[in-house]
C-alpha positions in Angstrom: 23.5 13.4 -1.8 21.4 12.7 1.2 18.2 14.7 2.1 19.6 15.0 5.7 22.7 16.8 4.3 20.8 19.1 2.1 18.6 20.2 5.0 21.5 21.6 6.8 22.5 23.8 4.0 21.3 27.3 3.5 18.8 28.3 0.7 21.8 30.3 -1.2 23.9 27.0 -0.9 20.9 24.9 -2.2 20.3 27.3 -5.2 24.1 27.4 -6.2 24.3 23.6 -6.0 21.2 23.4 -8.3 22.7 25.7 -10.8 26.0 23.6 -10.9 24.2 20.4 -11.3 22.0 21.8 -14.1 25.1 23.1 -15.8 26.8 19.7 -15.6 23.6 18.1 -16.9 23.5 20.4 -19.9 27.2 19.6 -20.7 26.6 16.0 -20.4 23.6 16.1 -22.6 25.4 18.0 -25.2 28.6 15.6 -25.0 26.0 12.6 -25.1 25.0 13.8 -28.6 28.7 13.7 -30.1 30.3 10.8 -28.1 29.5 7.9 -25.8 29.6 9.1 -22.2 32.0 7.5 -19.6 29.4 7.2 -17.0 25.8 7.5 -18.6 24.2 6.7 -15.2 25.5 10.2 -14.1 22.7 12.0 -16.0 20.1 10.1 -13.9 21.9 10.6 -10.7 22.1 14.4 -11.3 18.3 14.7 -12.3 17.4 13.0 -9.1 19.8 15.2 -7.0 18.3 18.3 -8.6 14.9 17.0 -7.7 16.0 16.3 -4.2 17.4 19.7 -3.7 14.3 21.3 -5.1 12.1 19.4 -2.8 14.0 20.4 0.3 14.3 23.9 -1.0 10.4 23.8 -1.2 10.1 22.3 2.2 12.3 25.3 3.7 10.2 27.9 1.9 6.9 26.4 3.0 8.2 26.0 6.4 7.9 22.1 6.8 10.6 21.0 9.2 10.9 17.4 7.9 8.8 14.9 6.0 7.2 12.4 8.2 7.2 8.6 7.9 4.4 7.5 5.7 1.9 5.7 7.6 1.3 2.1 6.5 -2.3 1.3 5.2 -3.4 -2.1 6.4 -4.3 -4.3 3.4 -8.0 -5.1 3.1 -9.4 -8.5 2.3 -10.7 -8.9 -1.0 -14.1 -10.6 -1.3 -16.4 -11.5 -4.0 -16.3 -14.2 -6.8 -12.6 -15.1 -6.6 -11.8 -18.3 -8.1 -14.9 -18.6 -10.3 -14.5 -18.8 -14.0 -16.7 -16.6 -16.2 -19.5 -18.1 -18.1 -18.2 -18.6 -21.5 -19.5 -20.9 -24.0 -16.5 -23.3 -23.4 -17.0 -23.3 -19.6 -20.7 -24.0 -20.0 -20.1 -26.9 -22.2 -17.6 -28.2 -19.6 -20.1 -27.9 -16.8 -23.0 -29.5 -18.7 -20.7 -32.8 -19.2 -20.2 -32.9 -15.5 -23.8 -32.8 -14.7 
């Protein structure tokens, strides 16, 4: 279920869909305890759909029209002692042989 489709639904429809999915999730969890499920991935899909429905419902309650695209942060350059080995006893011994 896409968020775009959910945003077109009314609050009552979203609440009823959440209740249906929670009921289905409960039944699948009970069934998974007694037998192997035909589609065990369905539990994950239901959980994510419920989260998506609740997110859109909260957006409607708060009054957010639609979530904006996240802005990309430019990666910063790392400076410092990159490439230098720490001064352990072994490294000190190697350096002393070179000199």
